[in-house]
C-alpha positions as semicolon CSV with decimal commas, in nm:
position;residue;x (nm);y (nm);z (nm)
1;M;17,537;11,901;14,375
2;N;17,605;12,027;14,740
3;R;17,760;12,374;14,820
4;L;18,136;12,251;14,885
5;E;18,071;12,066;14,523
6;R;17,969;12,384;14,374
7;I;18,235;12,584;14,518
8;F;18,509;12,339;14,382
9;K;18,339;12,331;14,053
10;Q;18,345;12,768;14,036
11;S;18,687;12,759;14,146
12;Q;18,974;12,865;13,939
13;G;19,246;12,722;14,143
14;E;19,343;12,618;14,486
15;V;19,326;12,985;14,614
16;D;19,011;13,085;14,468
17;Y;18,872;12,726;14,649
18;L;18,989;12,840;14,974
19;K;18,839;13,163;14,977
20;G;18,521;13,005;14,897
21;Y;18,571;12,769;15,133
22;T;18,631;13,000;15,391
23;L;18,307;13,205;15,311
24;Y;18,133;12,913;15,345
25;L;18,269;12,812;15,716
26;N;18,200;13,173;15,806
27;D;17,838;13,136;15,710
28;L;17,827;12,836;15,909
29;L;17,990;12,979;16,218
30;K;17,757;13,279;16,196
31;H;17,445;13,080;16,244
32;L;17,569;12,853;16,521
33;D;17,399;12,830;16,851
34;F;17,652;12,850;17,083
35;N;17,385;12,774;17,387
36;A;17,318;12,445;17,174
37;V;17,669;12,347;17,148
38;R;17,717;12,411;17,549
39;D;17,408;12,196;17,594
40;V;17,555;11,899;17,374
41;I;17,896;11,934;17,549
42;N;17,722;11,884;17,919
43;C;17,530;11,610;17,778
44;F;17,842;11,454;17,661
45;L;18,025;11,527;18,008
46;D;17,753;11,418;18,185
47;A;17,760;11,058;18,001
48;R;18,131;11,038;18,056
49;K;18,106;11,131;18,415
50;N;17,791;10,859;18,489
51;K;17,960;10,587;18,269
52;K;17,722;10,608;18,017
53;T;17,718;10,621;17,645
54;I;17,585;10,795;17,373
55;F;17,478;10,640;17,018
56;F;17,457;10,831;16,680
57;A;17,313;10,637;16,403
58;G;17,206;10,787;16,063
59;K;17,134;10,657;15,693
60;T;17,167;10,865;15,383
61;E;16,903;10,851;15,109
62;G;17,097;10,949;14,805
63;A;17,386;11,169;14,753
64;Q;17,184;11,460;14,817
65;Q;16,982;11,420;15,132
66;Q;17,055;11,294;15,449
67;H;16,838;11,247;15,728
68;P;17,030;11,231;16,086
69;I;16,877;11,024;16,344
70;L;16,940;11,198;16,700
71;P;16,913;11,062;17,033
72;K;16,586;11,167;17,208
73;T;16,819;11,356;17,483
74;L;16,950;11,611;17,182
75;Q;16,615;11,648;16,998
76;R;16,538;11,976;17,172
77;Y;16,862;12,113;17,027
78;V;16,756;12,044;16,675
79;K;16,631;12,364;16,523
80;K;16,687;12,330;16,161
81;P;16,405;12,238;15,945
82;G;16,465;11,915;15,760
83;V;16,651;11,756;16,013
84;Y;16,433;11,418;16,141
85;V;16,465;11,278;16,475
86;S;16,375;10,945;16,524
87;E;16,154;10,815;16,793
88;P;16,224;10,499;17,003
């Protein structure tokens, strides 16, 4: 069961769920690497400027475990353990 499912299951109603969800989002934003976001945005802008295409692909192995596959240009921005990057 993922965190959002736990929040939903433990909630006593809509307001309770919204409070839990807001705390969850706040936690995500506290750990956001703003420099990495800037670099990814620049990667997208460069691709658009040069009329290039960026492809994202991924697979899910079971409901709980996801292994995103990121393009090589984004590998250096992945800092979370457990995120796997494909090799061409």
